[in-house]
N, C-alpha and C positions, 0 to 999 in steps of 0.2 A: 533355473529354478523350476522344479517339477511338482509343486504342491500348492494348495491354497493356504492362506494364513489360518483359516478355520476349516476343519474337516470333521464331520460327524458331531458338530456342535462343540468341538474341543479345539484348543489351540494346537496347530500343527507346525507353525513357523512364526518366529517374530517378524514383524514388519520392520525391516531394517532400512527402509527408504522413506523419505517424506513425500508429500504431494509435489506436483510439478512447480518449479520455481520457488520452492520452499526449502529450508534447511533445518536440521536439528543436530544436536551433539550426541555422540556415543563415546563416552570417555573423553579422550583428548582429540578425537576426530570430529570434524564438521562434515556432515553428509548433505549434499545438495542434489536434488533431482532436476536435471536440466531439460529433459525431453521424455515424453511418453507417447507411444503410438500403438493403437490397437490394430494389429495385423489381421486378426480374425477373432471369432468368439473365444477361441482357445489359446490365443497367443498375444501377449502384450510385450512390447520392446521398450526398455527404459535406458536412459543414460544418466549416470551419477558422476559426481565429483567428490572424492574423499580428500579432505585437506588436513594436514598436520603442520602447523607453523608455516614454513615456506614451501613445503612439499605438497604436490597434488598428484592424485592417482585417478585416472579416468576409467570408469567401469561401464560396460554394456551388459544389461540383464535381459535374457530371453525367458520370459515367464510363461511356462507351458501350463495351461489350466485344464487340459483335457483328460487328465488321468487322476482319479481319486480312488476308485475301487476296481477290482478285477483287471481288465485290460481295455485299452481303446479298441474301437472297431477296426481301425485302420492305422498302419504305421506311417502313413504318408506325411503327416505334419511333423512327426519326430524326425523323419528323414530330411524334410525341408529345413527344419531348425538346424540340424547339423550342417547342412549346406551353407546356411547363413553364418553360422558360427565359424566354420572353416574359412570362408571368404574373409571374415573380419579378423580372425586371430592371425592368419598367415600374413595378411597385409600389414599388420601392426606388430607381429612377432611377440605375442603375449600368450600367457597360459590360460587355461579354462578351469573354472570351478563348477562342479556339478553338485547339486543338492536337491533333496526333497525334504521330508520332515526329519527322518532319522539318518540320512546319508547312506542308506542301503535300500534294497528292494527296487523301487523305481529308479533310483540313481544307478544301481548296478546294471539294470536292464538297458538303460539309455547308454551307458558307457560300453556295454557289450556290443550294442548295435554299431557304435563308432569303430570299435576294434574290428568287427567283421567287415565293415565298409573299407577300412584301411587295408585289410588283407585282400579283399577282392580287387582293390585298385592296384595292389602290388603284384597282380597277375597270378594270385593263387587260384587254383581251380576250386569249384564248388565243394567237391569231396574233402578238400584240404581245410575248409573253413568249418571247424568243429565248434558248435555252440557250447557243447558240454565242456570242451577243454578251455574255451574262453572264460566261461563262468567259473570253472574250477580254479583257473589261474587267479581270477579276481578274489575268490573266496579264500585262497591261501594268503592273500595280502590283507584282506579285511573280511571277517565272517559275515554271512548272510547278505552278500551283495545281491543275490537274486533269491527272493523269499517264497515265491509261490509258483504253482503250475501256470497260472495265467501270465505271470511275468515271463516265464520261460517260453511259453507259446508265442508271446508277443515278439520276443527276439527272433524266433524262427520266421514269423510273419514278415518282419522287417528284412531279414536276410534274403528271403525269397523275393521280395519286392526289389531289393537292391541288385540281386543277380540278374533280374530282367531289365533293369533301367540304367545301371551304371554304364558309362561309355567304356569301351575297351581301349586302353592306352597303347601307343606304339611301343615296341620293345626298346629297351635302353641298350645302346652299344656297350660291350664289355668294359672298355676303358672308362667310359662315363659312369657305369655302374660302380666300378671300383672306387673312383674318385668320390662318388656320392656317399658310399659306405664309410670312407675314410673321414669325410668332413662332418658327417652327422651321425656317426656310430653311437650305439647305446653306451651309456656311462658318461658321456659328455653333457655339458649343460644344454647345448643345442638339441641333442638327441632326446634328453629327458623332457625338454619343453615341448617338443613336437610329438612325443610318444607317451605322454602321461596325462593323468587327470587328477584333480583334487576333489575329494569327497568330504563333505562336512555335515555332521549331525547338528541340526539347527536347534535341538533342545539342549544338548550337553555342550556344544561348541567344539567337540572333538574333531580334529582334521586328520584325514588320511590321504597319503599320496599313492596313487595307483600307477604302476608302470605296465607297459605292454611288452609281453614276450611273444615268441612265435610258436603258438600251440601246434 
């Protein structure tokens, strides 16, 4: 979550979680907040349980509070959040939902940073990581994914930081590389889960699934 509930004295997002150890109903769902931790002034981490009859879905929310207007001064916290998300989602094999107020703008910039990170980790050279093509690919799937010059500049700031700080992984042997592509290729459920993002407009409720191509 990359927005406040109230911004510029106007509702920006519905508060869809209760206080810690409390529950409320949303339609047929019972939502309970089981844990809340303030990681920093600009990041709160929460755990929810969504229950429907006998079914339970566990959700971890990373609530980023450091971006309301323009762009943050540094991409460090966004990069750190993606590190925490990746560690959690791959351990549990779960998808990720990204949202701000409208499901574009900040959402698109944050997703673009993750795409660039994945490209750098897949051994692509810096000239091959085109922010323009990443954003253009997102905009073809959902308009206005990056809405301002500040958001665009912030993506570049993050890519520059990632280029200096990401570890360089060892090369994958050709046979292992072929096996990896066969087992998690695009178009399969596993590939889509690992290479996709869900964007949601928190005002209209419209959901959009964004996939990653190779710009």
